N, C-alpha and C positions, 0 to 999 in steps of 0.2 A: 544033322541033329545028338552026333556024337559030343560036342560042345556045348550043347542045351542038357543034354541027361547029364552028364558029368556035372557041368556046374548045379544042378541040382540036387545030385548025390552030396555035391561040397557042401552045398546052402543047410536040406536037411543034416547032416553031420555036426555041423556046427553049430549050427542055433541052440541048441543047450549052452554049450561050454562058452562059445566065442560069438555072441549073436550080433556083433558088426561085421564079424569076419563071415557068417553066415549071410546074413543081409548083403555085404558086397557081391560072395557068389549069385546070390538071387536075382541080383541085378545083370550079373555076366551071362545066365544064364536066361533068363528073358531077350535080354540083348542079341542073342544067339539065333534064339526062335525067330524074335522079330525080323533082324534081318536075311533070316534063311525063309520066314515064309511068305513075308510082307518085301521087302527090298530088292531081294534078287530076281523073283522074276517081272519088275520094274525096271530093271537097268537091262535083265539078257533081252526084254521087248524092246526098249531102246533101243538097244546094242543091234538087234535085227532089223529092225526102222534105218538104222545107220548104216547098215549094211547092203540095204536093198536101195541107197540113195537117198535116203531124205536127210536134207543139210540140219536142218532141225533137231534131230534124234542126237545129237552129235554131243549139243550144249545139255542135254537131259539127261544123256548117258555118262557124261564126262563129272557132272555134279552127282548123281546118285555113286555114282562106283568110288568119289572121291569121299562120301558121306560114308560107306560102307569100308572105306580104309581108315577111317578115323574113329567109326564103332569099332575094328578090330582092334587098332593102336589101345585103344580104351581098356578095352578088355584083356588086353596082354598084359596091362599097365597096373590093371584092377588085380588079377592074376598074382603078379610078382610082389604088389602090395601084403596079397593077404598069407601072401609066402612069406615075405619079412618079416609081419608080424608075428607068426606062429614060432619063428623060428630054425625054417627049415634053408634059406639059405642064408 
Protein backbone atom coordinates (compact mmCIF):
# COMPACT_ATOMS: atom_id res chain seq x y z
CA UNK A 1 0.00 0.00 0.00
CA UNK A 2 3.05 2.27 0.14
CA UNK A 3 2.90 3.10 -3.55
CA UNK A 4 -0.79 3.94 -3.36
CA UNK A 5 -0.28 6.06 -0.25
CA UNK A 6 2.72 7.89 -1.66
CA UNK A 7 0.90 8.43 -4.95
CA UNK A 8 -2.01 9.92 -3.03
CA UNK A 9 0.33 12.24 -1.10
CA UNK A 10 1.95 13.32 -4.38
CA UNK A 11 -1.47 13.90 -5.94
CA UNK A 12 -2.67 16.09 -3.06
CA UNK A 13 0.63 17.99 -3.01
CA UNK A 14 0.55 18.70 -6.74
CA UNK A 15 -3.13 19.30 -7.43
CA UNK A 16 -2.99 23.01 -6.55
CA UNK A 17 0.21 24.17 -8.24
CA UNK A 18 0.47 21.47 -10.95
CA UNK A 19 -2.99 19.96 -11.60
CA UNK A 20 -1.92 17.82 -14.57
CA UNK A 21 0.93 16.28 -12.61
CA UNK A 22 -1.38 15.80 -9.63
CA UNK A 23 -3.90 14.00 -11.83
CA UNK A 24 -1.16 11.75 -13.23
CA UNK A 25 -0.09 10.82 -9.71
CA UNK A 26 -3.71 10.21 -8.77
CA UNK A 27 -3.98 7.69 -11.60
CA UNK A 28 -0.74 6.07 -10.42
CA UNK A 29 -2.16 5.80 -6.88
CA UNK A 30 -5.46 4.39 -8.13
CA UNK A 31 -3.61 1.83 -10.25
CA UNK A 32 -1.53 0.73 -7.26
CA UNK A 33 -4.61 0.18 -5.13
CA UNK A 34 -6.50 -1.65 -7.88
CA UNK A 35 -3.56 -3.94 -8.63
CA UNK A 36 -3.03 -4.78 -4.97
CA UNK A 37 -6.67 -5.22 -3.99
CA UNK A 38 -8.19 -6.67 -7.17
CA UNK A 39 -5.56 -8.06 -9.50
CA UNK A 40 -3.09 -9.61 -7.04
CA UNK A 41 -5.65 -11.86 -5.32
CA UNK A 42 -6.76 -13.15 -8.73
CA UNK A 43 -3.15 -13.73 -9.81
CA UNK A 44 -2.44 -15.62 -6.59
CA UNK A 45 -5.60 -17.71 -7.00
CA UNK A 46 -4.63 -18.78 -10.51
CA UNK A 47 -1.02 -19.43 -9.45
CA UNK A 48 -2.26 -21.71 -6.68
CA UNK A 49 -4.52 -23.54 -9.15
CA UNK A 50 -1.59 -23.88 -11.56
CA UNK A 51 0.61 -25.33 -8.82
CA UNK A 52 -2.20 -27.74 -7.94
CA UNK A 53 -1.97 -29.16 -11.45
CA UNK A 54 -4.81 -27.42 -13.28
CA UNK A 55 -3.44 -26.76 -16.78
CA UNK A 56 -6.05 -24.14 -17.75
CA UNK A 57 -4.97 -21.96 -14.82
CA UNK A 58 -1.57 -21.41 -16.49
CA UNK A 59 -3.10 -19.29 -19.25
CA UNK A 60 -5.14 -17.17 -16.82
CA UNK A 61 -2.14 -16.71 -14.54
CA UNK A 62 0.10 -15.67 -17.44
CA UNK A 63 -2.47 -13.19 -18.79
CA UNK A 64 -3.09 -11.56 -15.41
CA UNK A 65 0.60 -11.46 -14.55
CA UNK A 66 1.38 -9.83 -17.89
CA UNK A 67 -1.36 -7.24 -17.23
CA UNK A 68 0.11 -6.44 -13.81
CA UNK A 69 3.54 -5.98 -15.37
CA UNK A 70 2.15 -3.57 -17.99
CA UNK A 71 0.36 -1.57 -15.31
CA UNK A 72 3.54 -1.41 -13.23
CA UNK A 73 5.55 -0.25 -16.23
CA UNK A 74 2.97 2.44 -16.99
CA UNK A 75 3.11 3.62 -13.37
CA UNK A 76 6.91 3.87 -13.49
CA UNK A 77 6.76 5.77 -16.77
CA UNK A 78 4.08 8.13 -15.43
CA UNK A 79 6.19 8.85 -12.35
CA UNK A 80 9.19 9.58 -14.55
CA UNK A 81 7.09 11.92 -16.71
CA UNK A 82 6.02 13.84 -13.62
CA UNK A 83 9.63 14.08 -12.39
CA UNK A 84 10.79 15.36 -15.78
CA UNK A 85 7.93 17.88 -15.89
CA UNK A 86 8.90 19.09 -12.42
CA UNK A 87 12.52 19.46 -13.52
CA UNK A 88 13.80 16.96 -10.96
CA UNK A 89 15.43 14.64 -13.48
